[in-house]
C-alpha positions as CSV (number, residue, x, y, z in Angstrom):
1,M,97.4,115.8,86.7
2,S,96.7,115.0,90.3
3,R,99.1,113.5,92.6
4,P,99.0,110.1,93.9
5,F,97.4,109.6,97.4
6,A,100.8,108.8,99.0
7,A,102.4,112.0,97.7
8,L,99.7,114.1,99.5
9,K,100.3,112.5,102.9
10,A,102.6,114.3,105.4
11,S,105.6,112.4,106.7
12,R,105.8,111.0,110.2
13,T,109.3,112.2,110.6
14,R,110.3,115.7,111.5
15,D,112.8,117.8,109.7
16,N,115.2,117.3,112.5
17,G,114.9,113.4,112.2
18,E,112.7,113.0,115.2
19,R,110.1,110.3,114.4
20,D,106.5,109.7,115.5
21,P,107.0,107.0,118.1
22,N,103.7,105.2,116.7
23,A,104.9,105.7,113.0
24,N,105.2,102.0,112.1
25,E,102.0,101.0,113.8
26,K,100.0,103.9,112.3
27,D,101.2,103.1,108.9
28,D,100.0,99.5,109.3
29,A,96.7,100.5,110.8
30,E,96.2,103.2,108.2
31,A,96.7,100.7,105.3
32,E,94.4,98.1,107.0
33,L,91.5,100.7,107.5
34,L,92.0,101.7,103.9
35,R,91.6,98.2,102.6
36,I,88.5,97.5,104.9
37,L,86.8,100.9,104.2
38,T,87.5,100.6,100.5
39,R,85.9,97.2,100.2
40,R,82.9,98.3,102.5
41,L,82.2,101.6,100.7
42,R,82.3,100.0,97.3
43,A,79.8,97.2,98.5
44,Q,77.6,99.9,100.0
45,G,77.7,101.8,96.7
46,R,76.6,98.7,94.7
47,D,74.0,98.0,97.1
48,V,72.6,101.6,97.1
49,L,72.4,101.9,93.4
50,E,70.7,98.6,93.0
51,I,68.0,99.3,95.6
52,L,67.5,102.9,94.5
53,G,66.2,101.5,91.1
54,D,65.7,103.0,87.7
55,P,64.2,105.5,88.1
56,P,65.8,106.2,91.5
57,D,63.5,106.2,94.5
58,L,64.9,107.3,97.9
59,N,62.0,105.5,99.5
60,N,63.5,102.2,98.5
61,L,66.4,102.8,101.0
62,T,64.6,102.0,104.2
63,S,65.6,102.5,107.8
64,A,66.3,98.8,108.0
65,F,69.0,99.1,105.1
66,W,70.8,102.0,106.8
67,E,70.6,100.0,110.2
68,S,72.3,97.0,108.5
69,E,75.0,99.3,107.1
70,H,75.6,100.9,110.4
71,G,76.1,97.4,112.0
72,K,78.5,96.3,109.2
73,L,80.6,99.5,109.6
74,M,80.6,99.2,113.4
75,A,81.8,95.6,113.2
76,D,84.6,96.8,110.7
77,L,85.7,100.0,112.7
78,R,85.1,99.5,116.4
79,P,87.7,96.7,117.2
80,R,90.5,98.3,115.1
81,I,89.9,101.8,116.6
82,E,90.1,100.2,120.0
83,R,93.3,98.4,119.0
84,M,94.8,101.6,117.8
85,V,94.2,103.4,121.0
86,M,95.6,100.5,123.0
87,T,98.7,100.5,120.9
88,G,99.2,104.1,121.3
89,I,98.9,103.6,125.2
90,Q,101.4,100.7,125.1
91,N,104.0,102.7,123.0
92,A,103.8,105.7,125.3
93,G,105.6,103.4,127.8
94,N,108.5,103.5,125.6
95,Y,109.1,107.4,126.3
96,V,107.1,107.9,129.4
97,P,109.2,106.3,132.2
98,I,106.2,105.9,134.6
99,V,104.0,102.9,135.4
100,W,100.2,103.3,135.2
101,D,97.3,101.1,136.1
102,V,96.7,99.1,132.9
103,A,93.2,97.9,134.0
104,V,92.1,101.6,134.1
105,I,93.7,102.4,130.9
106,A,92.0,99.6,129.1
107,R,88.8,100.3,130.4
108,D,89.0,103.9,129.2
109,A,90.2,102.8,125.9
110,V,87.3,100.4,125.4
111,D,84.8,102.9,126.5
112,W,86.0,105.7,124.3
113,A,86.4,103.3,121.2
114,A,82.7,102.2,121.6
115,E,81.3,105.7,122.0
116,Y,83.5,107.2,119.3
117,S,82.9,104.5,116.8
118,Y,79.2,104.8,117.1
119,R,79.5,108.6,116.4
120,L,82.0,108.1,113.6
121,V,79.6,105.5,111.7
122,T,76.5,107.5,112.2
123,N,78.4,110.5,110.6
124,I,79.7,108.5,107.7
125,N,76.3,107.2,106.8
126,S,74.5,110.5,107.5
127,N,76.9,112.2,105.0
128,T,76.1,109.5,102.4
129,E,72.5,109.9,102.9
130,A,72.5,113.7,102.5
131,L,74.4,113.3,99.2
132,L,72.0,110.9,98.0
133,R,69.1,113.2,98.7
134,R,70.8,116.0,96.8
135,V,71.8,114.0,93.9
136,V,68.6,112.1,93.4
137,S,66.5,115.3,93.8
138,R,68.8,117.0,91.1
139,W,68.3,113.9,88.9
140,V,64.6,114.1,89.2
141,E,64.5,117.9,88.5
142,T,67.1,117.8,85.4
143,P,65.5,116.7,82.2
144,G,68.0,114.3,80.3
145,M,70.0,113.2,83.3
146,T,70.8,109.7,82.9
147,I,71.4,106.9,85.5
148,G,75.0,106.9,84.2
149,D,75.2,110.6,85.4
150,L,73.6,109.7,88.7
151,R,76.5,107.0,89.1
152,K,79.1,109.4,88.5
153,E,77.9,112.0,90.9
154,L,77.6,109.4,93.7
155,A,81.0,107.6,93.0
156,P,83.0,110.0,95.3
157,A,80.9,108.8,98.3
158,F,81.8,105.1,97.7
159,G,85.4,105.6,96.4
160,E,88.9,105.1,97.5
161,Y,89.7,108.8,98.2
162,R,87.0,108.8,100.8
163,A,88.1,105.6,102.3
164,Q,91.7,106.9,102.6
165,M,90.5,110.3,104.0
166,I,88.7,108.4,106.8
167,A,91.6,106.0,107.3
168,V,94.2,108.7,107.8
169,T,92.0,111.0,110.0
170,E,90.8,108.3,112.3
171,T,94.1,106.6,112.6
172,T,95.6,110.0,113.9
173,R,92.6,110.5,116.2
174,A,92.9,107.1,117.8
175,F,96.6,107.2,118.6
176,A,96.1,110.8,119.9
177,Q,93.3,109.5,122.2
178,G,95.8,107.0,123.6
179,N,98.1,109.7,124.7
180,Q,95.3,111.7,126.2
181,I,94.2,108.6,128.2
182,V,97.6,108.2,129.7
183,Q,97.8,111.9,130.4
184,R,94.8,111.7,132.4
185,E,95.7,108.6,134.2
186,L,99.1,110.2,135.2
187,Q,97.4,113.3,136.2
188,S,95.1,111.3,138.7
189,A,98.2,110.1,140.2
190,G,99.6,113.6,140.8
191,I,102.0,113.4,137.7
192,R,101.5,116.3,135.3
193,M,102.7,115.9,131.7
194,E,101.7,117.9,128.8
195,R,101.0,116.8,125.3
196,R,103.3,118.4,122.6
197,W,102.1,118.9,119.0
198,N,104.4,117.4,116.2
199,T,104.3,118.1,112.6
200,S,106.7,116.9,109.9
201,N,107.5,120.7,109.4
202,D,107.7,120.3,105.7
203,E,105.8,121.8,102.6
204,L,102.8,119.6,103.3
205,V,102.0,120.9,106.7
206,C,98.8,123.2,106.5
207,P,98.5,126.7,108.0
208,V,96.2,125.3,110.8
209,C,98.8,122.8,112.0
210,A,102.1,124.6,111.3
211,P,101.8,127.2,114.2
212,N,101.4,124.2,116.6
213,D,104.6,122.5,115.7
214,G,106.7,121.8,118.8
215,K,104.3,123.6,121.2
216,F,103.0,122.2,124.4
217,E,99.2,122.4,124.9
218,S,99.7,125.3,127.6
219,E,101.4,127.4,125.0
220,G,98.1,127.5,123.1
221,W,97.2,125.4,119.9
222,T,95.0,126.7,116.9
223,V,92.6,123.6,117.6
224,P,92.1,121.4,120.6
225,E,94.0,118.3,119.3
226,P,95.0,116.3,116.3
227,P,93.5,115.6,113.9
228,A,93.0,119.3,113.1
229,H,91.3,118.4,109.9
230,P,90.6,115.5,107.4
231,N,93.9,113.8,106.4
232,C,95.7,115.3,109.3
233,R,98.8,113.2,110.3
234,C,100.2,115.3,113.1
235,W,101.1,113.6,116.3
236,E,101.3,114.1,120.0
237,T,104.0,113.2,122.6
238,L,103.9,113.6,126.4
239,G,106.5,115.6,128.0
240,V,107.1,118.2,130.7
241,R,107.5,122.0,129.6
242,E,110.8,123.5,130.9
């Protein structure tokens, strides 16, 4: 029996009681993204199956359809990703006792959110298209395969698990980016602070993230930054290595 989604997600609190300074905001943002993405992917799935037809024809899914889907996802994701980056920046002020240029910080957050959201949405739809090509081709080549079979094979692309994976991963990424923007702004002012990798240090921490726990970036991480993988909930903090 599979465990519910919540049981598969790492805690935002370390085993010593130290908590992710963005924990509450991340939980709220993650839940909002999950609701939005679940609704959007389900709607996309209904539209895709209707437009494909019976028998399914990939030519029915025109470039205009995918451009429309891109626009819908961008409208859903970009403002929320931007807000997460800005929240991460604002919260950094609670544990980094240094003032920075808010105008520069805001500009960098908006620019990053716009560029990254575009790449994220493009990737989401490209992966969906690739799956559609494989599944429809197999349907055509497999005698006896029904439209019901097609629907079952396509269901994961438009389901809640995929929506949650994206929500968790991109929440981690956006808040980490906020830290990095603060770090760069401080460095431009001659103040050097390093990012420290944090995990919950429990049984859910994966072999990729576990070796990074508590380490500053100059000590060497297994990957450049969180998220290290889909569903990663690790977090960064800024500090000075002793």
